[in-house]
N, C-alpha and C positions, 0 to 999 in steps of 0.2 A: 758329565755329558759333553762331548766335543762338538762345538758348533762353529759356524762362520757367521760373524756379526759385523756388518758394514765392512766386509772384506778382510777382517782380522780373525784368526783362529782364537777361540775362547773355550776354556774349560769351565763350564757352567755347572754349579752345584746346587742351585736353587730349585724351587718347585718346577716341574717340567711342563710349564704352560707359558704361552706367549706373553700374556699380560705380566706374569711374574718376571720374565726376562726383561721386558720393557721397563718395569718399575725399577729393576736393579741397575740397568745400564743406560737407559735414555728415557727418563720419565716424561720429558717434554715432547717426545716424538709424537707426530700426528698421523703418520703413514707407516703401516707395517706390511712388509712383503716377505712371504715365506716360499722359498723354492720357486720364485718367479710369479707367485700369485698374490695379488693384493687382497688382504683379508681384514675383516673387522671382527672376526671370531677369536675367542680365547682358546685357540686350538692347542692340543698336546704336542709338545716338541719331541723330535726323535734324533737319535745320534746322526751327526753329519748334516743336519738341516742348515740351509743358507738363509739367514735372516737379515733383512735390511730395515733399520729404524730411522725414519726421516723426520727431522724437525723443519717445517716449512719456513722459508725465508732465511735460512742459515746456509752459508757457503761451507761445504765440507772440505776436509783435507783431500789432497789429490788421490790417495789410495782409497779413501772413503767415497770420493766422487766416482771412481771406477766401479765400485760395487753398486752404487745407487743408479748410475747410468744404465747398468746392465741388469738391474734387479728384475725387470719384467721379461727378460729373455727366457726362452725355454732352457732349463738347466742343461749344461753340456755344450751349448752352442758356442758361447764365447771362447771356451778353451780351444775349440777347433778353428774359429775364424780369426782369432787375434794374430795368428801367424800367416794369414793369407795375404796375397798381393793381387789386387784386382785393378785392371785398367778400364778406363772409360773414355771412349773415342768420340768426342763431340759432347759439348756441354750445353745443348739447347734444351728443348722441352723434355726429351727423353733423358739425356745424359745428366743434366743438372738435378733432376728428380731422383734418378738412380743413385747419384752420388750422396744425396741427403739420406736416402733409405739405408744404404750400405754403411754410412757413417754412424747412423743410429744403431745399427746392428753390431758395430764394433770391429769391422774389418781392420786388420792391422795396418795395411798400407794401400792407399788409393793413388793410382797414377792418372792424372787428369790431363787430357790433351784437347786443345781447341785454339785456333789462331785468331778468333774473332773477339770483338768487344760487346758489352751489353748495350743494347739500344732500346728505345721505347716499345717497339712492337714485340719485343721478347717478353714483356711483363704479363701478357695474357695467359701464359702457360709455363714459363720457366721459373726457376726458384728464386730469381733475383727481385730486388726492390728498387725504388727510385734512387736510393743512395748509391746503387751500383752502376748507374748509367755512366758510360764512358770507360769503365774499368775493363781490363782484360777478363774474359770469362774465367780463365784459370785462376786468377787472383781472387775474383769475387767468390767463386765457388770454394776455394781453399779457406778464405776468411770465414765463410758461413760454417764450414765443417769444424773449424777451430772453436766457433761459438757453440756448436751443438755437442761435439765430442772431442775435446782437446787431446784425448789419448790416441786418436787416429793419426798416423803419419801420412803426409801428403807430398807427392812429387808432382810438379807441374811442367807441362810441355806446351808453351804458347806458340806452337807452329802448326802449319798445315800438315796433316798426316798423308803420306803418299806411299807407294809401293817401295820406295827407296829407304824410308825411315821407319816404317811400321814395325819392323822386327827389332830395331835398336830401341824403340820406345816401349814396346809391349812384350817383347820376346820372353822376358823373365817373369811375366805374370802367370798366375794360375788360371784366371778367367779374364776375358776381355769382353766388355759390353759395347757393342757397336751401336752408335746412336747418331749416325750421319743422316742428313736429309738430301745429300747429293749422291745419286746412284753410282756415278763413276768412282767417287771417293769410297763409297761402301764396297764396291767390287774390288778395288785395289787393296783395301785393308783385309778383306776376307780372304782373297787369294794369297796375299803375302803371308798371313798367319797360318792358313791351312797347308801351305807348302812346307812349313817347318816340320821336320820329322817328329819331334816331340814338343810341339808348341802348345800354347794356351788353348783352352776351350773357348769358343766364340758364342756369345749370346747376342743375336742380332734383332733389330726392330724393323718391322715391315708392315705398314698399313694401320694408321690410327687416326686419320683425319675425320673431320665432320662430327655429326651427332648421332650416327647410327648406334644400334644397341651395343653396349659395352660387352654383352655376352658373346659377340662375334670375335672378340679378341681372345686368342688362345696361345698356347706354347706347344711347339712340336719339335721333335728331333729330326733335323733334315739330313745330317751326316753324322759320322762318329764324333766329330769335334765341333759340330755346328748345330745350334738351336735357334729357332726363329719364333719371335713373339709378335703378335699383331693379328689383324684380319687378313693380311697379305694381299689386299686388293685396293683399299681406299687410299687415296693420296690427295694432298692439297692441290686444288685447282680453282678456277674461277667459280665462285658460288659455294665452294666447300673449303672452309678454313680449318686451322688447327685450333682445337678447343681444349682447354685445360683438363676437363674430366676424362675424356677418352685418351688423351696423350698420357696422362698420369696413370691410368689403368694399365696401359702398355708398359710404362716404365716400371710399374709394380710387378708385372709379369717378368720383366728382365731381371730386376733385383732379386725376386723370389727364386728364379731359376739359378741365378748365380749362387745364392745361399744354399739351395738344395745340392748343387754340384759340390760345393765346398764341404758339405756334410756327408758326401758320399752317395747321394741320391742321383741317379742318372735318368730316371723317368720324368717326363714333364708333369 
């Protein structure tokens, strides 16, 4: 029986059950994942199954790490997204969280753009910690991605994105997640990318402030190459701040739409 075990092809000739395979190949393993599903059942194995056997507390080899990092993904996803190039414009509450989600999903290359540094008021909703204070957001975000998934390639652009440099920064991407809080910067980026004849698809954020119901946050297709995520009305103002739960929900919408587009799904 031909299997994939911890990222390696294996011709397995033992009893066709998970516990038999574990006893033969990794008896000390404590976590068993089959075709993306964590199981404690001694299930029957089938030709072509992808099995991951994990011993807690042990650092695996790089090729094994790849299999383990991606073991819980839906089968077939990683093969598609590992060659993708996704840009993230702005690394604040939306962008930094989008970056972490896409890194965990195994996107091949992330292009991170932000001119700013991490400061204390960012910590209530952005992915950074106290140790990142004073760092360029591009550097802090890239460091975290390497800690989460060292298989992801990262390009950083620590400059302000304008109509003049948006295409040179993001033009080669498949998807661009727009995560600016400045309306003018948002408009410049969207216009520059949409003016490209065959440019990236844009996934934009609009409206996620406050503590209103998270169910009001949605994703819709606004134009052929533009999707908008958020409630499209709420903005930060006096008495209405930016709160981690709602901001992160919107970031999840953007990351999920980017993943759906990479997998060939065009409906929100």
